[in-house]
C-alpha positions in Angstrom: 0.0 0.0 0.0 1.3 3.4 -1.0 2.2 5.5 2.1 3.8 8.8 3.1 7.4 8.9 2.1 7.0 6.6 -0.9 7.9 7.6 -4.4 4.7 8.5 -6.3 4.2 6.0 -9.1 4.6 7.5 -12.6 1.8 7.1 -15.1 0.8 7.9 -18.7 -2.9 8.5 -19.5 -5.2 10.9 -21.4 -5.3 14.4 -19.8 -8.6 16.1 -20.2 -8.5 19.9 -20.2 -9.8 22.1 -23.0 -8.6 19.4 -25.3 -7.6 15.7 -24.5 -4.0 15.0 -24.9 -1.4 12.5 -23.8 0.1 13.1 -20.3 3.0 11.6 -18.4 2.9 12.4 -14.7 6.7 12.5 -14.3 6.9 15.4 -16.7 5.1 17.4 -14.1 7.8 16.8 -11.4 9.8 19.8 -10.3 6.9 22.2 -10.9 5.6 22.3 -7.4 3.3 20.1 -5.3 0.5 18.1 -6.9 -2.9 17.0 -5.4 -4.2 13.8 -7.0 -7.9 13.5 -6.2 -9.1 10.0 -7.1 -12.9 9.7 -7.5 -15.2 6.8 -8.5 -17.5 8.2 -11.2 -18.1 11.4 -13.0 -21.6 12.9 -12.5 -22.3 11.0 -9.3 -23.5 13.1 -6.4 -20.5 12.8 -4.0 -18.0 13.0 -6.8 -19.6 16.1 -8.2 -19.6 17.7 -4.7 -15.9 16.7 -4.1 -14.6 18.0 -7.5 -16.7 21.2 -7.2 -15.2 21.8 -3.7 -11.7 21.5 -5.2 -12.9 23.9 -7.9 -14.1 26.4 -5.3 -10.8 26.1 -3.3 -8.5 26.0 -6.3 -7.1 29.4 -5.6 -5.9 28.2 -2.2 -3.8 25.5 -4.0 -2.6 27.6 -6.9 -1.4 30.3 -4.5 1.0 27.6 -3.2 2.1 26.7 -6.8 0.2 23.4 -6.4 -1.6 21.6 -9.3 -4.8 19.7 -8.7 -5.7 16.7 -10.9 -8.9 14.6 -10.7 -8.5 11.0 -11.7 -11.2 8.4 -12.4 -11.7 5.4 -14.7 -14.2 7.3 -16.8 -13.5 7.7 -20.5 -12.1 11.0 -21.7 -15.3 12.0 -23.4 -17.3 11.6 -20.1 -14.6 13.5 -18.2 -14.6 16.3 -20.7 -18.4 16.7 -20.3 -18.1 16.5 -16.5 -15.3 19.1 -16.5 -17.4 21.4 -18.7 -20.7 20.9 -16.9 -19.1 21.8 -13.6 -16.7 24.5 -14.8 -13.7 22.7 -13.3 -10.6 24.9 -13.6 -8.2 21.9 -13.3 -7.5 18.9 -15.5 -8.8 15.4 -15.2 -7.0 12.2 -16.0 -8.7 9.2 -17.6 -7.5 6.0 -16.1 -9.8 3.8 -18.2 -7.5 0.8 -18.1 -7.2 1.0 -14.3 -3.4 1.1 -14.3 -3.2 4.2 -12.2 -5.6 3.1 -9.6 -3.7 -0.2 -9.4 -0.4 1.6 -9.0 -1.8 3.8 -6.2 -3.6 0.9 -4.6 -7.0 2.6 -4.8 -8.9 0.1 -7.0 -12.3 -1.1 -5.9 -14.8 -3.4 -7.5 -18.5 -2.3 -7.4 -19.9 -5.5 -9.1 -23.1 -5.0 -7.2 -23.9 -2.1 -9.5 -22.0 -3.4 -12.6 -19.0 -1.2 -12.1 -15.9 -3.4 -11.9 -12.7 -1.7 -11.0 -13.4 2.0 -10.1 -11.3 4.4 -8.1 -11.7 4.5 -4.4 -12.2 8.1 -3.3 -8.7 9.1 -2.2 -6.3 12.1 -2.1 -2.6 12.1 -2.4 -0.3 15.1 -2.0 2.9 14.7 -3.9 5.9 17.1 -3.4 7.9 18.6 -6.3 10.4 15.7 -6.1 7.7 13.1 -6.5 7.5 11.9 -2.9 4.1 11.2 -1.4 3.6 13.6 1.5 -0.1 13.0 2.4 -2.5 10.2 1.9 -6.3 10.0 2.6 -8.5 7.1 1.6 -12.3 7.0 2.0 -13.7 4.2 4.1 -17.1 4.7 2.3 -17.7 6.1 -1.2 -20.0 8.7 0.2 -17.2 10.2 2.4 -15.4 13.3 1.3 -11.9 14.3 2.3 -11.1 17.0 4.9 -10.3 19.8 2.4 -8.6 21.9 5.0 -6.4 19.0 5.9 -5.4 18.5 2.2 -4.6 22.3 1.9 -2.6 22.1 5.1 -0.6 19.2 3.7 0.2 21.3 0.7 1.0 24.4 2.8 3.4 22.3 4.9 5.6 21.8 1.8 6.2 25.5 1.4 
């Protein structure tokens, strides 16, 4: 299980911003802290609330030179619509093959609603050198992170 002090796993996946383009996480290193917010499904109630809270608090993170990324197993098209519908000012990463959620050990199976292999709701703060500095994992999919705690983890890197 990935914990504080571990090297953050690198990944390559589609990045959904104004356009969808290839993205390699390691290319982001050295540019300040990163918040990786894993969420189970675009357009679900709790996921929308979580990502909109990160949207509303985005200035708090950008003031610290931090970059926020949302990550789910949704297809790029769905993430693009979700990003647009909620006016998200940060990029989303499509982990449709589940490689990222496997690497970060946040994969869950929701076979009871025909959703095999989705992201557990989780937040990782990664420093500029690529070291994990904060980890939070939801015990329940309806649980949201403590947003102040996430911001404080980023602030502690300054």
